[in-house]
All heavy atoms as an XYZ file, in Angstrom:
952
protein
N      41.500    -16.317     17.407
C      42.445    -15.425     18.017
C      43.472    -14.970     16.986
O      43.806    -13.805     16.928
C      43.116    -16.136     19.202
C      44.121    -15.312     19.962
S      45.781    -15.178     19.287
C      46.571    -16.609     19.904
N      43.926    -15.894     16.158
C      44.928    -15.555     15.151
C      44.375    -14.517     14.176
O      45.043    -13.532     13.851
C      45.420    -16.827     14.429
C      46.228    -17.684     15.411
C      46.233    -16.483     13.188
C      46.637    -19.048     14.886
N      43.150    -14.714     13.716
C      42.520    -13.770     12.784
C      42.324    -12.413     13.445
O      42.625    -11.369     12.864
C      41.166    -14.306     12.301
C      40.429    -13.336     11.374
C      38.991    -13.782     11.101
N      38.241    -14.069     12.294
C      37.680    -13.146     13.095
N      37.826    -11.868     12.840
N      36.982    -13.500     14.154
N      41.832    -12.404     14.663
C      41.562    -11.159     15.391
C      42.845    -10.357     15.603
O      42.863     -9.140     15.416
C      40.904    -11.493     16.728
C      40.239    -10.333     17.408
C      38.943     -9.887     16.746
O      38.358    -10.636     15.931
O      38.527     -8.769     17.046
N      43.916    -11.023     16.001
C      45.202    -10.339     16.191
C      45.651     -9.726     14.868
O      46.082     -8.568     14.826
C      46.272    -11.310     16.748
C      47.661    -10.693     16.670
C      45.938    -11.689     18.182
N      45.533    -10.470     13.790
C      45.944     -9.960     12.486
C      45.111     -8.743     12.083
O      45.660     -7.725     11.656
C      45.801    -11.060     11.437
O      46.098    -10.547     10.158
N      43.802     -8.838     12.219
C      42.928     -7.734     11.823
C      43.175     -6.479     12.646
O      43.231     -5.375     12.114
C      41.460     -8.148     11.945
C      41.020     -9.134     10.903
C      39.580     -9.602     11.089
O      38.900     -9.103     12.020
O      39.147    -10.461     10.319
N      43.280     -6.626     13.955
C      43.336     -5.447     14.817
C      44.740     -4.876     14.984
O      44.881     -3.695     15.278
C      42.725     -5.759     16.173
C      41.238     -6.009     16.051
C      40.523     -6.091     17.380
O      41.136     -5.817     18.423
O      39.339     -6.433     17.358
N      45.782     -5.701     14.825
C      47.136     -5.204     15.060
C      48.017     -5.250     13.829
O      49.018     -4.549     13.775
C      47.836     -6.012     16.167
O      48.084     -7.340     15.693
C      47.026     -6.034     17.447
N      47.683     -6.102     12.873
C      48.555     -6.305     11.723
C      49.668     -7.298     12.010
O      50.487     -7.587     11.151
N      49.699     -7.836     13.236
C      50.716     -8.820     13.594
C      50.288    -10.202     13.102
O      49.113    -10.550     13.140
C      50.919     -8.855     15.110
C      51.457     -7.569     15.735
C      51.398     -7.655     17.253
C      52.872     -7.293     15.261
N      51.257    -10.985     12.653
C      50.993    -12.332     12.153
C      51.430    -13.333     13.228
O      52.619    -13.473     13.514
C      51.755    -12.616     10.843
C      51.499    -11.519      9.813
C      51.410    -13.999     10.312
C      50.055    -11.337      9.411
N      50.465    -14.012     13.826
C      50.743    -14.994     14.874
C      51.332    -16.255     14.260
O      50.859    -16.738     13.232
C      49.443    -15.343     15.649
C      49.662    -16.497     16.617
C      48.928    -14.116     16.388
N      52.366    -16.777     14.903
C      52.939    -18.059     14.493
C      52.083    -19.146     15.156
O      52.103    -19.295     16.388
C      54.418    -18.146     14.931
C      55.219    -17.023     14.257
C      54.979    -19.531     14.618
C      56.617    -16.821     14.797
N      51.270    -19.877     14.363
C      50.270    -20.783     14.936
C      50.792    -21.772     15.977
O      50.169    -21.978     17.008
C      49.706    -21.513     13.708
C      49.903    -20.547     12.587
C      51.212    -19.853     12.902
N      51.944    -22.372     15.751
C      52.473    -23.361     16.687
C      52.917    -22.787     18.025
O      53.191    -23.530     18.964
N      52.954    -21.459     18.125
C      53.422    -20.825     19.359
C      52.301    -20.503     20.343
O      52.559    -20.118     21.475
C      54.162    -19.527     19.026
O      53.245    -18.514     18.617
N      51.059    -20.677     19.920
C      49.912    -20.269     20.751
C      49.778    -21.176     21.977
O      49.771    -22.395     21.859
C      48.602    -20.291     19.930
C      47.403    -19.944     20.797
C      48.707    -19.347     18.733
N      49.706    -20.518     23.139
C      49.509    -21.246     24.400
C      48.407    -20.558     25.187
O      48.412    -19.337     25.336
C      50.800    -21.231     25.235
C      51.957    -21.973     24.599
C      53.215    -21.847     25.453
C      54.403    -22.447     24.758
N      54.990    -21.618     23.740
N      47.463    -21.345     25.683
C      46.379    -20.777     26.492
C      46.925    -20.265     27.818
O      47.807    -20.880     28.414
C      45.317    -21.837     26.767
C      44.567    -22.275     25.529
C      43.498    -23.312     25.839
O      43.241    -23.580     27.019
O      42.941    -23.848     24.879
N      46.403    -19.128     28.258
C      46.769    -18.602     29.573
C      45.593    -18.717     30.541
O      45.728    -19.230     31.625
C      47.234    -17.148     29.469
C      47.497    -16.538     30.830
C      48.507    -17.031     31.638
C      46.703    -15.509     31.306
C      48.745    -16.493     32.901
C      46.940    -14.965     32.556
C      47.953    -15.458     33.349
O      48.170    -14.934     34.590
N      44.429    -18.247     30.130
C      43.282    -18.313     31.030
C      42.053    -17.661     30.428
O      42.052    -17.205     29.289
N      41.015    -17.616     31.230
C      39.742    -17.031     30.804
C      39.135    -16.266     31.973
O      39.285    -16.664     33.129
C      38.776    -18.119     30.275
C      38.419    -19.121     31.361
C      37.525    -17.517     29.677
N      38.483    -15.162     31.645
C      37.735    -14.391     32.642
C      36.286    -14.385     32.186
O      35.981    -14.026     31.047
C      38.264    -12.948     32.772
C      37.373    -12.132     33.691
C      39.698    -12.950     33.269
N      35.394    -14.788     33.063
C      33.969    -14.808     32.773
C      33.338    -13.539     33.326
O      33.501    -13.210     34.497
C      33.313    -16.038     33.403
C      31.811    -16.177     33.188
C      31.479    -16.322     31.711
C      31.283    -17.363     33.973
N      32.637    -12.824     32.472
C      31.974    -11.574     32.865
C      30.470    -11.781     32.782
O      29.950    -12.199     31.753
C      32.424    -10.478     31.910
C      31.719     -9.170     32.077
C      32.297     -8.190     31.065
N      31.451     -7.041     30.905
C      31.566     -6.173     29.929
N      32.507     -6.326     29.017
N      30.748     -5.146     29.846
N      29.778    -11.480     33.876
C      28.319    -11.548     33.908
C      27.800    -10.256     34.510
O      28.296     -9.813     35.544
C      27.838    -12.709     34.783
C      28.129    -14.076     34.247
C      27.558    -15.130     35.178
C      27.877    -16.525     34.719
N      27.288    -17.541     35.599
N      26.824     -9.656     33.847
C      26.219     -8.433     34.384
C      24.831     -8.256     33.792
O      24.467     -8.915     32.823
C      27.089     -7.216     34.106
C      27.279     -6.909     32.648
C      28.253     -5.771     32.415
O      29.340     -5.787     33.000
O      27.923     -4.871     31.634
N      24.095     -7.353     34.386
C      22.759     -7.047     33.888
C      22.896     -6.536     32.460
O      23.724     -5.684     32.171
C      22.104     -5.977     34.760
C      20.686     -5.654     34.366
C      20.112     -4.657     35.342
C      18.693     -4.278     35.072
N      18.099     -4.528     33.817
N      22.090     -7.086     31.582
C      22.169     -6.713     30.179
C      21.323     -5.518     29.832
O      20.385     -5.169     30.560
N      21.656     -4.869     28.713
C      20.850     -3.752     28.217
C      19.676     -4.267     27.398
O      18.592     -3.715     27.455
C      21.695     -2.829     27.349
C      22.653     -1.983     28.129
C      23.332     -1.020     27.197
C      24.128     -0.015     28.008
N      24.733      0.996     27.157
N      19.932     -5.315     26.613
C      18.892     -5.860     25.737
C      18.282     -7.108     26.370
O      17.068     -7.217     26.500
C      19.465     -6.177     24.341
C      19.969     -4.873     23.705
C      18.431     -6.856     23.470
C      20.768     -5.063     22.449
N      19.134     -8.030     26.776
C      18.671     -9.236     27.447
C      18.852     -9.056     28.951
O      19.548     -8.157     29.394
C      19.458    -10.441     26.935
C      19.258    -10.659     25.433
C      20.024    -11.850     24.930
O      20.530    -12.636     25.739
O      20.109    -12.001     23.705
N      18.226     -9.927     29.724
C      18.314     -9.810     31.183
C      19.740     -9.939     31.695
O      20.133     -9.269     32.637
C      17.444    -10.877     31.870
C      15.962    -10.598     31.685
O      15.607     -9.434     31.433
O      15.172    -11.553     31.797
N      20.515    -10.819     31.059
C      21.861    -11.103     31.540
C      22.850    -11.052     30.382
O      22.631    -11.651     29.336
C      21.898    -12.490     32.191
C      23.210    -12.945     32.817
C      23.616    -12.022     33.972
C      23.091    -14.374     33.324
N      23.927    -10.301     30.561
C      25.005    -10.226     29.586
C      26.128    -11.126     30.083
O      26.591    -10.986     31.210
C      25.503     -8.784     29.458
C      26.712     -8.648     28.568
C      26.575     -8.620     27.188
C      27.980     -8.540     29.112
C      27.690     -8.494     26.368
C      29.098     -8.413     28.303
C      28.947     -8.389     26.927
N      26.551    -12.077     29.244
C      27.630    -12.999     29.608
C      28.695    -12.913     28.527
O      28.397    -12.986     27.333
C      27.120    -14.454     29.728
C      26.043    -14.550     30.802
C      28.273    -15.398     30.019
C      25.361    -15.903     30.887
N      29.942    -12.752     28.961
C      31.060    -12.660     28.031
C      32.248    -13.442     28.588
O      32.590    -13.293     29.759
C      31.467    -11.198     27.832
C      32.628    -11.004     26.904
C      33.026     -9.545     26.794
O      33.019     -8.806     27.769
N      33.364     -9.125     25.586
N      32.845    -14.270     27.744
C      34.065    -14.978     28.115
C      35.232    -14.278     27.436
O      35.203    -14.041     26.232
C      34.006    -16.436     27.666
C      32.999    -17.261     28.429
C      32.965    -18.683     27.930
O      32.639    -18.867     26.736
O      33.278    -19.593     28.713
N      36.241    -13.925     28.213
C      37.433    -13.256     27.695
C      38.596    -14.225     27.815
O      38.987    -14.590     28.925
C      37.709    -11.981     28.492
C      36.549    -11.019     28.400
O      36.432    -10.303     27.428
N      35.677    -11.031     29.393
N      39.133    -14.653     26.678
C      40.208    -15.640     26.642
C      41.548    -14.938     26.460
O      41.655    -13.971     25.706
C      39.982    -16.632     25.494
C      38.745    -17.452     25.678
C      37.527    -17.029     25.180
C      38.805    -18.654     26.362
C      36.381    -17.785     25.358
C      37.670    -19.423     26.543
C      36.455    -18.979     26.042
N      42.560    -15.456     27.137
C      43.904    -14.883     27.094
C      44.894    -15.955     26.651
O      44.803    -17.102     27.080
C      44.293    -14.338     28.477
C      43.382    -13.207     28.893
C      42.177    -13.475     29.539
C      43.708    -11.894     28.616
C      41.321    -12.457     29.898
C      42.858    -10.864     28.975
C      41.671    -11.149     29.615
O      40.820    -10.130     29.962
N      45.830    -15.541     25.775
C      46.806    -16.457     25.198
C      48.183    -15.812     25.178
O      48.313    -14.592     25.182
C      46.444    -16.793     23.741
C      45.110    -17.439     23.562
C      43.967    -16.669     23.390
C      44.988    -18.822     23.556
C      42.724    -17.262     23.224
C      43.753    -19.422     23.385
C      42.623    -18.633     23.221
O      41.408    -19.225     23.059
N      49.198    -16.655     25.092
C      50.549    -16.231     24.772
C      50.815    -16.700     23.354
O      50.299    -17.744     22.931
C      51.581    -16.878     25.699
C      51.544    -16.347     27.092
C      50.995    -17.109     28.106
C      52.058    -15.095     27.387
C      50.959    -16.626     29.406
C      52.024    -14.604     28.677
C      51.473    -15.373     29.688
N      51.624    -15.943     22.619
C      52.004    -16.378     21.283
C      53.215    -15.586     20.820
O      53.554    -14.546     21.373
C      50.858    -16.200     20.294
S      50.397    -14.485     20.003
N      53.861    -16.110     19.807
C      54.931    -15.401     19.128
C      54.362    -14.881     17.815
O      53.400    -15.440     17.274
C      56.107    -16.337     18.844
C      56.778    -16.823     20.119
O      56.898    -16.017     21.076
O      57.177    -18.004     20.174
N      54.958    -13.790     17.321
C      54.512    -13.209     16.055
C      55.703    -13.045     15.123
O      56.853    -12.994     15.557
C      53.816    -11.841     16.264
C      52.538    -12.002     17.070
C      54.752    -10.827     16.923
N      55.406    -12.982     13.837
C      56.447    -12.737     12.849
C      56.947    -11.299     12.998
O      56.235    -10.438     13.525
C      55.893    -12.974     11.443
C      55.520    -14.433     11.209
C      54.985    -14.692      9.809
O      55.035    -13.778      8.955
O      54.513    -15.816      9.584
N      58.159    -11.052     12.536
C      58.732     -9.711     12.659
C      58.005     -8.690     11.803
O      57.828     -7.549     12.197
C      60.222     -9.731     12.305
C      61.058    -10.386     13.386
C      62.539    -10.235     13.136
O      62.960     -9.193     12.591
O      63.272    -11.163     13.486
N      57.588     -9.095     10.617
C      56.921     -8.171      9.696
C      55.489     -7.911     10.155
O      54.770     -8.825     10.569
C      56.905     -8.759      8.286
C      56.363     -7.818      7.246
C      56.438     -8.398      5.847
O      57.440     -9.082      5.545
O      55.495     -8.187      5.089
N      55.058     -6.654     10.065
C      53.693     -6.262     10.430
C      52.930     -5.977      9.145
O      53.411     -5.257      8.268
C      53.699     -5.007     11.336
C      52.290     -4.581     11.675
C      54.509     -5.274     12.602
N      51.725     -6.552      9.016
C      50.910     -6.327      7.822
C      49.874     -5.223      8.110
O      49.891     -4.604      9.171
C      50.229     -7.627      7.394
O      49.302     -8.042      8.369
N      48.962     -5.035      7.191
C      47.940     -3.994      7.337
C      46.873     -4.411      8.349
O      46.494     -5.575      8.408
C      47.248     -3.737      5.997
S      48.350     -3.057      4.759
N      46.390     -3.422      9.092
C      45.275     -3.661     10.002
C      43.974     -3.613      9.206
O      43.877     -2.914      8.206
C      45.280     -2.604     11.104
C      46.509     -2.692     11.989
C      46.711     -1.439     12.804
O      46.969     -0.382     12.250
N      46.580     -1.555     14.109
N      42.966     -4.344      9.652
C      41.653     -4.370      8.997
C      40.597     -4.079     10.056
O      40.118     -4.986     10.732
C      41.421     -5.734      8.352
C      42.437     -6.075      7.287
C      42.216     -7.472      6.740
C      43.329     -7.861      5.802
N      44.390     -8.607      6.445
N      40.254     -2.806     10.197
C      39.358     -2.380     11.270
C      37.885     -2.473     10.916
O      37.500     -2.288      9.766
C      39.643     -0.926     11.638
C      40.982     -0.692     12.259
C      41.794      0.322     11.809
C      41.426     -1.470     13.308
C      43.024      0.560     12.395
C      42.654     -1.246     13.897
C      43.455     -0.223     13.437
N      37.078     -2.709     11.958
C      35.643     -2.474     11.852
C      35.470     -0.959     11.805
O      36.379     -0.203     12.168
C      34.913     -3.032     13.078
C      34.927     -4.554     13.123
O      35.012     -5.175     12.050
O      34.837     -5.107     14.233
N      34.284     -0.496     11.409
C      34.044      0.948     11.289
C      34.332      1.692     12.587
O      34.986      2.726     12.586
C      32.598      1.228     10.843
C      32.360      0.814      9.404
O      33.355      0.676      8.651
O      31.189      0.635      9.031
N      33.843      1.163     13.727
C      34.041      1.874     14.992
C      35.519      1.922     15.380
O      35.979      2.900     15.971
C      33.203      1.259     16.120
C      33.788      0.023     16.754
C      34.597      0.111     17.879
C      33.534     -1.244     16.233
C      35.145     -1.026     18.468
C      34.073     -2.372     16.803
C      34.871     -2.257     17.927
O      35.416     -3.376     18.501
N      36.273      0.887     15.009
C      37.706      0.869     15.311
C      38.430      1.917     14.462
O      39.316      2.619     14.957
C      38.287     -0.521     15.064
C      37.775     -1.560     16.038
C      38.063     -2.978     15.594
O      38.211     -3.234     14.382
O      38.131     -3.852     16.480
N      38.031      2.034     13.206
C      38.631      3.041     12.325
C      38.295      4.442     12.832
O      39.162      5.326     12.834
C      38.130      2.849     10.894
N      37.059      4.645     13.274
C      36.655      5.946     13.816
C      37.472      6.303     15.055
O      37.797      7.470     15.279
C      35.164      5.951     14.167
C      34.258      5.985     12.967
C      32.788      5.839     13.344
O      32.433      6.139     14.500
O      32.012      5.423     12.473
N      37.803      5.311     15.873
C      38.586      5.533     17.093
C      40.075      5.687     16.787
O      40.863      5.988     17.676
C      38.388      4.379     18.080
C      36.998      4.289     18.663
C      36.716      5.398     19.658
O      37.654      5.880     20.327
O      35.543      5.787     19.761
N      40.443      5.460     15.504
C      41.828      5.572     15.052
C      42.767      4.677     15.861
O      43.799      5.112     16.378
C      42.286      7.031     15.081
C      41.456      7.914     14.180
C      41.846      9.382     14.240
O      42.742      9.758     15.031
O      41.258     10.147     13.478
N      42.392      3.406     15.973
C      43.226      2.438     16.680
C      44.602      2.357     16.018
O      44.706      2.342     14.792
C      42.583      1.049     16.637
C      41.419      0.862     17.572
C      40.809      1.911     18.212
C      40.938     -0.415     17.815
C      39.749      1.712     19.082
C      39.872     -0.633     18.671
C      39.277      0.441     19.314
N      45.636      2.278     16.832
C      46.992      2.106     16.334
C      47.697      1.054     17.178
O      47.398      0.891     18.358
C      47.819      3.422     16.360
C      47.254      4.445     15.405
C      47.908      3.978     17.761
N      48.631      0.348     16.557
C      49.457     -0.612     17.274
C      50.533      0.169     18.007
O      51.264      0.956     17.401
C      50.086     -1.596     16.292
C      51.069     -2.607     16.876
C      50.379     -3.497     17.908
C      51.688     -3.438     15.760
N      50.616     -0.028     19.303
C      51.600      0.690     20.108
C      52.110     -0.239     21.195
O      51.322     -0.869     21.902
C      50.939      1.919     20.747
C      51.869      2.761     21.560
C      51.186      3.988     22.143
O      50.079      4.335     21.705
O      51.766      4.585     23.045
N      53.428     -0.362     21.320
C      54.029     -1.168     22.367
C      54.152     -0.307     23.619
O      54.668      0.808     23.564
C      55.405     -1.674     21.947
C      55.343     -2.536     20.724
C      55.685     -2.171     19.455
C      54.896     -3.884     20.660
N      55.480     -3.227     18.599
C      54.988     -4.292     19.309
C      54.421     -4.792     21.594
C      54.638     -5.568     18.886
C      54.079     -6.065     21.164
C      54.181     -6.434     19.830
N      53.661     -0.804     24.743
C      53.753     -0.054     25.999
C      54.219     -0.989     27.113
O      53.998     -2.200     27.056
C      52.412      0.591     26.407
C      51.970      1.636     25.390
C      51.325     -0.446     26.597
N      54.840     -0.405     28.105
C      55.215     -1.158     29.291
C      53.923     -1.581     29.994
O      52.988     -0.778     30.108
C      56.055     -0.259     30.208
C      56.533     -1.001     31.431
O      55.735     -1.121     32.391
O      57.684     -1.459     31.439
N      53.831     -2.816     30.468
C      52.598     -3.274     31.128
C      52.182     -2.373     32.300
O      50.993     -2.149     32.515
C      52.944     -4.680     31.617
C      54.075     -5.117     30.764
C      54.829     -3.884     30.379
N      53.139     -1.833     33.036
C      52.807     -0.959     34.168
C      52.169      0.339     33.687
O      51.262      0.862     34.321
C      54.046     -0.691     35.014
C      54.476     -1.913     35.807
C      55.951     -1.853     36.210
N      56.442     -3.144     36.663
C      56.843     -4.138     35.877
N      56.813     -4.018     34.581
N      57.256     -5.282     36.383
N      52.631      0.836     32.544
C      52.025      2.031     31.962
C      50.601      1.733     31.487
O      49.705      2.572     31.602
C      52.860      2.559     30.795
C      54.215      3.095     31.235
O      54.372      3.439     32.434
O      55.121      3.169     30.379
N      50.398      0.541     30.936
C      49.057      0.143     30.495
C      48.105      0.046     31.691
O      46.957      0.493     31.610
C      49.114     -1.186     29.750
N      48.592     -0.503     32.798
C      47.769     -0.597     34.012
C      47.387      0.800     34.473
O      46.213      1.086     34.746
C      48.521     -1.362     35.128
C      48.670     -2.826     34.752
C      47.788     -1.210     36.472
C      49.652     -3.587     35.628
N      48.369      1.673     34.548
C      48.115      3.049     34.999
C      47.116      3.752     34.087
O      46.187      4.405     34.557
C      49.429      3.824     35.042
C      49.280      5.219     35.606
C      50.602      5.960     35.692
O      51.652      5.302     35.923
O      50.582      7.195     35.530
N      47.294      3.599     32.774
C      46.373      4.224     31.822
C      44.965      3.657     31.955
O      43.980      4.404     31.936
C      46.885      4.030     30.391
N      44.857      2.339     32.099
C      43.532      1.719     32.204
C      42.805      2.122     33.474
O      41.581      2.172     33.495
C      43.638      0.195     32.153
C      43.798     -0.317     30.745
O      43.802      0.439     29.789
N      43.943     -1.614     30.616
N      43.538      2.400     34.534
C      42.898      2.743     35.807
C      42.784      4.243     36.033
O      42.209      4.668     37.040
C      43.668      2.096     36.968
C      43.698      0.570     36.947
C      44.504      0.039     38.122
C      42.291     -0.012     36.947
N      43.284      5.050     35.098
C      43.210      6.501     35.268
C      41.763      6.974     35.158
O      40.960      6.423     34.419
C      44.071      7.208     34.225
O      43.456      7.169     32.954
N      41.441      7.994     35.912
C      40.082      8.541     35.891
C      39.711      9.080     34.518
O      38.580      8.941     34.081
C      39.925      9.645     36.941
C      39.904      9.086     38.347
O      39.572      7.894     38.512
O      40.218      9.828     39.287
N      40.667      9.687     33.814
C      40.401     10.208     32.473
C      39.894      9.119     31.553
O      38.923      9.283     30.838
C      41.669     10.787     31.846
C      41.930     12.208     32.270
O      41.063     12.789     32.933
O      43.015     12.718     31.925
N      40.574      7.994     31.558
C      40.246      6.893     30.659
C      38.873      6.316     30.975
O      38.088      6.022     30.094
C      41.330      5.824     30.791
C      41.164      4.650     29.878
C      41.617      5.012     28.466
N      41.313      3.956     27.561
C      42.180      3.047     27.163
N      43.405      3.088     27.579
N      41.817      2.116     26.316
N      38.563      6.155     32.253
C      37.322      5.485     32.643
C      36.093      6.356     32.416
O      35.009      5.842     32.260
C      37.390      5.074     34.112
C      38.373      3.952     34.355
C      38.256      3.416     35.745
C      38.951      4.322     36.720
N      39.069      3.738     38.058
N      36.249      7.654     32.389
C      35.077      8.523     32.306
C      34.806      9.060     30.913
O      33.821      9.747     30.712
C      35.237      9.686     33.294
C      35.241      9.202     34.726
O      34.522      8.267     35.062
N      36.052      9.804     35.556
N      35.635      8.751     29.930
C      35.470      9.276     28.579
C      34.346      8.578     27.810
O      33.706      9.175     26.977
C      36.763      9.138     27.789
C      37.771     10.201     28.115
C      38.956     10.081     27.186
C      39.963     11.174     27.488
N      41.146     11.051     26.648
N      34.137      7.333     28.070
C      33.216      6.538     27.252
C      31.768      6.879     27.544
O      31.408      7.165     28.684
C      33.449      5.065     27.502
N      30.921      6.825     26.512
C      29.493      7.053     26.744
C      28.907      6.007     27.701
O      28.002      6.299     28.460
C      28.858      6.910     25.362
C      29.971      6.876     24.384
C      31.236      6.587     25.120
N      29.436      4.813     27.640
C      28.996      3.725     28.517
C      30.077      3.525     29.584
O      30.702      2.474     29.669
C      28.782      2.470     27.673
C      28.082      1.367     28.434
O      27.771      1.565     29.630
O      27.859      0.295     27.852
N      30.285      4.549     30.404
C      31.434      4.602     31.321
C      31.481      3.434     32.295
O      32.555      2.894     32.552
C      31.443      5.932     32.075
N      30.361      3.014     32.816
C      30.359      1.936     33.809
C      30.846      0.622     33.188
O      31.681     -0.076     33.749
C      28.950      1.746     34.398
C      28.865      0.700     35.472
C      29.574      1.101     36.771
O      29.881      2.276     36.945
O      29.813      0.200     37.594
N      30.347      0.307     32.025
C      30.766     -0.923     31.338
C      32.243     -0.839     30.955
O      32.995     -1.791     31.101
C      29.907     -1.154     30.099
C      30.096     -2.515     29.479
C      29.101     -2.726     28.386
N      27.776     -2.808     28.982
C      26.909     -3.770     28.765
N      27.224     -4.733     27.946
N      25.730     -3.789     29.322
N      32.661      0.322     30.469
C      34.064      0.522     30.115
C      34.961      0.367     31.349
O      36.043     -0.200     31.257
C      34.271      1.917     29.512
C      33.808      2.036     28.092
C      34.747      1.333     27.132
O      35.879      1.031     27.455
N      34.258      1.057     25.936
N      34.517      0.893     32.482
C      35.304      0.810     33.713
C      35.582     -0.644     34.070
O      36.707     -1.013     34.389
C      34.574      1.510     34.866
C      35.378      1.528     36.155
C      34.666      2.319     37.241
N      33.394      1.753     37.627
C      33.247      0.684     38.414
N      34.297      0.067     38.909
N      32.055      0.227     38.714
N      34.551     -1.488     33.970
C      34.727     -2.916     34.279
C      35.731     -3.566     33.325
O      36.579     -4.354     33.743
C      33.394     -3.658     34.227
C      32.464     -3.308     35.329
N      32.748     -3.560     36.650
C      31.251     -2.705     35.312
C      31.755     -3.132     37.401
N      30.847     -2.606     36.612
N      35.631     -3.235     32.043
C      36.529     -3.813     31.056
C      37.972     -3.381     31.332
O      38.891     -4.201     31.325
C      36.131     -3.382     29.648
C      37.039     -3.942     28.574
S      36.755     -3.222     26.954
C      37.432     -1.587     27.192
N      38.185     -2.098     31.579
C      39.530     -1.586     31.824
C      40.119     -2.153     33.112
O      41.310     -2.484     33.164
C      39.512     -0.062     31.861
C      39.167      0.601     30.523
C      38.894      2.089     30.729
C      40.253      0.379     29.505
N      39.302     -2.286     34.139
C      39.775     -2.887     35.392
C      40.141     -4.351     35.195
O      41.141     -4.828     35.731
C      38.727     -2.735     36.488
C      38.603     -1.310     36.993
C      37.476     -1.122     37.998
O      36.696     -2.066     38.250
O      37.373     -0.001     38.525
N      39.349     -5.073     34.405
C      39.641     -6.483     34.119
C      40.999     -6.597     33.445
O      41.846     -7.408     33.848
C      38.555     -7.075     33.221
C      38.833     -8.523     32.820
C      37.922     -8.996     31.695
N      38.257     -8.337     30.446
C      37.362     -7.811     29.613
N      36.083     -7.849     29.858
N      37.755     -7.222     28.497
N      41.230     -5.798     32.421
C      42.494     -5.876     31.690
C      43.669     -5.480     32.585
O      44.731     -6.104     32.520
C      42.447     -5.002     30.437
C      41.392     -5.433     29.436
C      41.464     -6.898     29.051
O      42.582     -7.438     28.866
O      40.412     -7.535     28.925
N      43.487     -4.476     33.426
C      44.546     -4.080     34.360
C      44.846     -5.213     35.331
O      46.019     -5.496     35.630
C      44.142     -2.811     35.112
N      43.813     -5.883     35.804
C      44.020     -6.997     36.745
C      44.731     -8.178     36.090
O      45.565     -8.832     36.719
C      42.696     -7.432     37.362
C      42.186     -6.436     38.374
O      42.970     -5.731     39.005
N      40.879     -6.367     38.532
N      44.425     -8.457     34.844
C      45.128     -9.530     34.135
C      46.603     -9.157     33.975
O      47.485     -9.989     34.203
C      44.470     -9.833     32.768
C      45.341    -10.756     31.926
C      43.085    -10.452     32.971
N      46.884     -7.913     33.628
C      48.275     -7.481     33.509
C      49.002     -7.581     34.851
O      50.150     -8.028     34.910
C      48.354     -6.049     32.980
C      48.056     -5.875     31.498
C      47.956     -4.393     31.147
C      49.106     -6.561     30.646
N      48.342     -7.188     35.933
C      48.948     -7.305     37.268
C      49.280     -8.766     37.587
O      50.338     -9.072     38.131
C      48.010     -6.755     38.342
C      47.879     -5.258     38.341
C      46.863     -4.837     39.401
C      46.604     -3.361     39.391
N      45.579     -2.975     40.384
N      48.375     -9.665     37.242
C      48.597    -11.084     37.474
C      49.785    -11.596     36.658
O      50.643    -12.326     37.164
C      47.329    -11.868     37.132
C      47.324    -13.354     37.425
C      47.503    -13.613     38.915
C      46.003    -13.969     36.950
N      49.863    -11.194     35.402
C      50.977    -11.607     34.544
C      52.313    -11.101     35.096
O      53.312    -11.820     35.076
C      50.771    -11.088     33.122
C      49.674    -11.794     32.322
C      49.315    -10.994     31.087
C      50.106    -13.196     31.949
N      52.331     -9.891     35.615
C      53.548     -9.346     36.208
C      53.912    -10.128     37.469
O      55.062    -10.516     37.658
C      53.384     -7.844     36.518
C      53.321     -7.044     35.202
C      54.528     -7.336     37.399
C      52.876     -5.609     35.377
N      52.910    -10.375     38.334
C      53.158    -11.102     39.583
C      53.670    -12.509     39.302
O      54.511    -13.024     40.046
C      51.875    -11.156     40.415
N      53.179    -13.137     38.247
C      53.618    -14.489     37.879
C      54.901    -14.480     37.059
O      55.362    -15.524     36.615
C      52.516    -15.200     37.089
C      51.269    -15.472     37.889
C      50.169    -16.110     37.049
O      50.297    -16.213     35.813
O      49.163    -16.514     37.654
N      55.430    -13.282     36.838
C      56.646    -13.103     36.049
C      56.518    -13.652     34.633
O      57.482    -14.163     34.056
C      57.862    -13.664     36.770
C      58.112    -12.980     38.098
C      59.343    -13.485     38.839
O      59.998    -14.437     38.352
O      59.648    -12.911     39.882
N      55.304    -13.564     34.077
C      55.079    -13.987     32.693
C      55.445    -12.851     31.733
O      55.745    -13.093     30.570
C      53.606    -14.349     32.468
C      53.084    -15.439     33.369
C      53.430    -16.780     32.860
C      52.702    -17.832     33.694
N      53.193    -19.149     33.475
N      55.344    -11.587     32.223
C      55.753    -10.408     31.452
C      56.532     -9.501     32.399
O      56.417     -9.596     33.613
C      54.554     -9.649     30.838
C      53.566     -9.200     31.916
C      53.876    -10.488     29.797
C      52.441     -8.323     31.384
N      57.297     -8.607     31.804
C      58.149     -7.727     32.621
C      57.758     -6.281     32.423
O      57.406     -5.816     31.442
C      59.611     -7.917     32.274
C      60.031     -9.362     32.327
N      59.976    -10.110     33.461
C      60.479    -10.192     31.369
C      60.401    -11.337     33.206
N      60.704    -11.405     31.937
């Protein structure tokens, strides 16, 4: 998780601050194999103030990923918007992913873990 956060956001996680939040298990019919199974882990952590360089995979660089701070409610709205869900070539799979992330954010808000 620490490496992934650094690569994709440029943020440096303070290792002693990492706390597990939960996991979401995703199972669906696979494209290559009969069953696609994915575990999505969620954590809380603190980061250093300084931001370093992002290190993207090719597809991430092509998508021009950028670090952007957003209000969780705005992220929920964006993830559930029809525009967002229908843009992807694999729209159905993307829809499930975006709904999952929106639901986790809703849960965090309801539990008052984020504002």
